[in-house]
C-alpha atoms as one frame of an Amber mdcrd trajectory, in Angstrom:
protein
  -6.397 -41.804 -22.669  -4.820 -45.196 -22.233  -4.162 -47.687 -25.001  -6.983
 -50.001 -23.872  -9.655 -47.311 -24.144  -8.225 -46.124 -27.484  -8.598 -49.678
 -28.808 -12.111 -49.958 -27.358 -13.048 -46.651 -29.039 -11.595 -47.838 -32.361
 -13.509 -51.131 -32.125 -16.778 -49.268 -31.453 -16.093 -46.848 -34.314 -15.368
 -49.758 -36.679 -18.604 -51.485 -35.688 -20.534 -48.272 -36.408 -18.743 -47.746
 -39.740 -19.337 -51.342 -40.847 -23.031 -51.115 -39.954 -23.350 -47.855 -41.910
 -21.271 -48.818 -44.974 -22.874 -52.252 -45.335 -26.410 -51.040 -44.526 -26.873
 -53.530 -41.686 -30.042 -51.732 -40.618 -31.195 -54.147 -37.923 -27.750 -54.437
 -36.343 -26.453 -52.376 -33.430 -22.768 -52.117 -32.421 -23.463 -54.110 -29.260
 -24.900 -56.941 -31.418 -21.462 -57.529 -32.959 -18.889 -59.454 -30.943 -15.442
 -58.100 -31.863 -14.050 -61.670 -31.835 -16.666 -63.149 -34.187 -15.780 -63.925
 -37.783 -16.804 -61.166 -40.168 -17.352 -63.664 -42.991 -19.109 -67.018 -42.947
 -20.538 -68.005 -39.568 -20.125 -64.738 -37.650 -21.482 -61.573 -39.247 -22.047
 -63.416 -42.541 -20.400 -60.896 -44.863 -19.646 -61.762 -48.499 -17.141 -60.755
 -51.192 -19.039 -57.568 -52.095 -18.895 -56.578 -48.426 -15.131 -57.226 -48.491
 -14.752 -54.682 -51.302 -16.739 -52.160 -49.254 -14.449 -52.782 -46.265 -11.354
 -52.273 -48.431 -12.734 -48.908 -49.602 -13.575 -47.984 -45.989 -10.027 -48.809
 -44.863  -8.499 -46.637 -47.569 -10.914 -43.726 -47.207 -11.091 -43.541 -43.407
  -7.666 -44.803 -42.351  -5.357 -44.369 -45.366  -4.650 -48.117 -45.510  -4.458
 -49.878 -48.885  -4.882 -53.629 -48.978  -3.539 -55.089 -52.207  -2.963 -58.734
 -51.305  -6.198 -60.773 -51.007  -4.519 -63.227 -48.613  -3.569 -60.333 -46.349
  -7.129 -59.014 -46.514  -8.474 -62.410 -45.527  -6.348 -62.335 -42.354  -7.100
 -58.683 -41.537 -10.858 -59.098 -41.960 -11.063 -62.176 -39.730 -12.709 -60.206
 -36.900 -13.276 -56.624 -35.834 -10.661 -57.001 -33.093  -7.969 -58.108 -35.579
  -9.058 -55.345 -37.968  -8.804 -52.734 -35.188  -5.333 -53.956 -34.184  -4.185
 -53.734 -37.811  -5.601 -50.213 -38.207  -4.018 -49.064 -34.941  -0.616 -50.238
 -36.207  -0.861 -49.095 -39.850  -3.194 -46.093 -40.083  -2.039 -42.945 -41.843
  -5.192 -40.896 -41.143
């Protein structure tokens, strides 16, 4: 499997996990553009959702985010999140 398809698979998996964890019932993975903002204009997530994403990162990928500024950068879009996970995951 090449790196491109691994990243595509990770992006799809993240979309599915975010939909499940945040109970976005009317949203399908294909509805989410991996370059859209997760907060504000894009997916419209809020601070409670950010906490859920932090738990998801730790539980599913073994990544702890302690610095809020770092989290703000990582959670900019699903693509950036996937790139960070690919580089830092321990699970």
